[in-house]
N, C-alpha and C positions, 0 to 999 in steps of 0.2 A: 813571502817574497824576499829575495836577497839582491844585493847590488854587487856587481863584479865590473869594476871600472865604470863605464857609462851605461851598462845594460842592467836590466832587472828581470826577474823570473818569478812567476807564481809557483808555489810548491804545494802539491796535493798528494796525500798518501805517502808512499815510500819512494824516495828518489835520492840519488847521489848528486851532490852539488860540489862545486869548487868555488873558491873565492870567499868573500866576506859576507856574513849574514848579520843583518842588523837585528837587534833584540826586538824592536817593535814589529818588524816584519815577521820574525819567527813566531811571536805571540799570535799574530793574525792568522798565520797558517795553521797553528795548533788549534785555534778556536774554530776555524773552518772545518777541520777534520772532525772535531768533536761534534759540531752541528750536523755534519753529514751522518755520522754514526748514530746520533740520537734519532734523526729523521728515519733512517733505515730501520732502526729497531722498532720505532713506532709503527711503521708500515708492516713489518713482520708480525708485530703483536696483533694487528687488526686482521690479518689474513687467516682464513680457515685452514687448519693443518690438514695435510693429506691423510692423516690417520683418522680424521673425523673431529667433530666438535659441534658447538651450538651456535646457530646463526640467530641474530636478533633483528635482522632486517629482511626485506623482500628480495627476491630474485626477479629481475625483469629481462625477458627474452624478446627480441624483436620478431616480427612475422617471419615464418619459414625457418627460424632458428630452432633446432630440435634439441631436446634433452634426451640423452641416450642412457640406457641402463643395460647392464650385462656385458660380458666379454665380447660378444659379437653384435653389440648394439641391438639386442633382441627386442627391447621395449623402447618405444619412441613416443614422446609427447610433444606436440607443437601446434601452433596456429598458423594456417596457411595465408592468412590475410582475409579470407572469407569464411573459413570453416575451421573447427577445432578437431584434432585427431588424437586418439590413443591407439597406437599401432603395435600389435604383438607380432613381430616379424620373425620370431625365433621358433624353436620347438616347444611342445608342451601346451598347456592350457593357459588362458588368461583368467586367473582366479581373483574374484572379489569376495572377501570374507568379512562377514558381519553377523551379529546376532539378530539385527533388524536392519533391513536395507530398503531405502526408498529412492525412487527416481522421480524428480520433480522438474517443472519448467524453470526457466532462467531466474524468475523472480521468486520462486518458491511458493507460489500460490495454488498450484494444481499438481496432483500426483499423476504420474504415468503408470507406475507400478509400485507395489509394496510387498515385501517378503518377510516372513517371520520364522525364526527357528522353531521347529516342531509345531508349526501353526500354518496359517493360511498363506496363500499366494494370491494377490489381487491385481487385476488389470483394470485400468480406467480409460474412459473415453470422455474427453472434454471435462475432466474433473469428476465424472460420475463412475462409480464402481460398476463394472459390467460382468466380470468373471471372478468368481471366488471359489477357491478350493477348500474343502473341509475333509474331516475324517470319513465322511460317507460318500464323497465324490466331488462333483463340480456343480456349482450353481450359476446359472446364466440369468441376468436381468435384462429383459427385452427379448427380441426375436433372435433366433439362431438360423442363419441361412446356410444350408449345406449344398455344395455344388457336386459332391460325390455321393456315395452311398452312406447311409447311417448304419453302421455295422454293430449288431448286438453280439458281443463276444462270448456270452455265457448262455447255455441252454436254459430255458425257463425264465429268462429275464426279457424285458421288453419295454414298452412305453406305458407308464403308469398314469391313468386318468383319475386317480382317487381324489385329486384336488377339486374336481368338478362335482357339484352337488347332484346326486341322482334325481332325475325328474320323472321317473316312472313310478308306477304303483306297486310293482313287484319287489321281491327281495333281491338286493344287490349281491352278486357273487364276486368273482374276480373283476377288477378294473384294470388289469394289466393286459395289454395286447402283446402277447409273447410269441406269436407265430404268424407268419404269412408265407404262403408257398403257392406257386403256380406250376403245373406240370401236365404230363400226358401219361396215359396207361393204355394197355391193350386188353379190351374186353373180349371174352370168348363165350359163344353160345354153345351150350351143351344139352344133349338129350340123354337123360339117365346118367349124367356124369361123364359122358363121352362125346366125341365129335368125329367119329370115323368117316372119312371121305368128305367132310365138310370143307367148303372153300368160300372165300369172301371176295366181293368186289369193293367193299368198304368195311373197315374194322378200326374205329378210332374211339378214343376216350380222352377227355380233357377235364381238368379239375382246378379249383382255386380253394385253398384252405386258409381261413381267417380264424385265428384262435383255435377253438375246438369244433368249428363248423366247416363242413366240406360241401362245396357246390360242384356238381359234376354233370357232364353230358356224355352220352353214349350214342354212337351211330353204327349200326350193323346192317349191311346189305349182303345177302347171300347170293352166291353164284351156283352153289350146289349145297343141299342140306345134308347130304351124306346118308349113311345107313344106320346110324345110332338111333335107338328108341328109348322112350321114357319121358319123364317130366322135363320141362324146359327151365333152364337157369342161365344166368349170365354171371361169369366169374371175373375177378380182376379189379374190383374196386380198390382205389389206392390206399385206403385206410379202413380199419375195422369199425363197424358201427357199435354204438353203446346201447342203442334202443332198438326194439323190434319193429316199431312203427315209425315211418319217416314220410316226408313229403316228396311225392313223385309226380312228374308230369310225363305222360307217355303218348306215343304215336306209333302206329304200325300199318303197313300195307301188305297186300298179297298174302293174307292169312285167311283162316276160315271166316266165312261170311256170317254177319250178325253177331260177331263176338266183340266184346269190349275188353281191352287189356287192363290188367291190374298188376302192380308190382309191389313187392314187399321184400323184407330182409329180416334175418334173425340177429339178435344181439351178438356182439363179438364175432361178426362175420364179414366177409368181403364178397358175399354172393347175393345176387338179386334173383328173386323167385318170380316167375312169370305166371300169372293167374288169368282166368277168364271170368267175366261177369256174365253169368248165364241166368236170365230171369231173376235178377236180384240176388243171386247166390254166387259165391266164388268157387271156382274149380281149377285144378291144375291144368295148365296148357301142356301139350305133349308134342312129340314130333309130327303127329298127324295134323296138328293145327297149322303147320308151316309148309311153305313150298320152296322150290329151288331159287325163287326170286324174292323171298320175304324181306321186308325192310322194317327194322325196329329202331326207334329213336326214344331215348329215355333221358330226362334231365331230372335232377333231384337234389335234395339237401338233407344231410344227416349229421348227427353228432358223433364225434370220435370218443 
């Protein structure tokens, strides 16, 4: 402060004055400037440099105030007031890197998931581990409900029942259900290996294959038996048999009277042989056994 006649003026910083300056006032002004400088330096010393540094206190952001990272604010972290968000709004992946990673509830008392480097990945329900990966595959604790198809991606693999204790008296072979198939095929009636002029009103074959066992049905109804001659066979089984004797159930109509049908097959064959039971002995059936309206129905089971 200085006096100029009857007026006075406070002096701060750099300023040109005219008139008379009292020594006491000048000392006060100098002290004020020094105090301002010290306070400013203290504030600057407490600030975090733009080039980076170490903070010893917490950062508090109010609701809906976002912390942005990246040139284009690619990563955002904030609390909306009701929910918390980590938003990757830019390009690329959101990567979380750790040798061991755990996701837990808010109080840290229950796991949601745990992941280990070169090890297992575990998923939990209500704090209980339900899915665990291992070097041999995936282990599920409890029931697994599948709303789509359960796809077996490798031939020869399937559902393994070996954990169940065998309750039969025989010797247990494979306990892997590795095949299931449903389909159709076209059976053909031949006389002497041919079917010249033969026509059908019905000619169907269906099958179900479970593991190495085939269940099949054949229905043939002739509308003309044709001119071929020789022993009767049915060809077209969907898979080759492994055994010569199999279980057959047969029915036929409009064939020779007093004849009982018998069916058989050879090993490694897709051919059914039609025989007759004549007085307790089997004999080949031939074209003369059949008429233009013969009907043959065969159902059977065999091993592949």
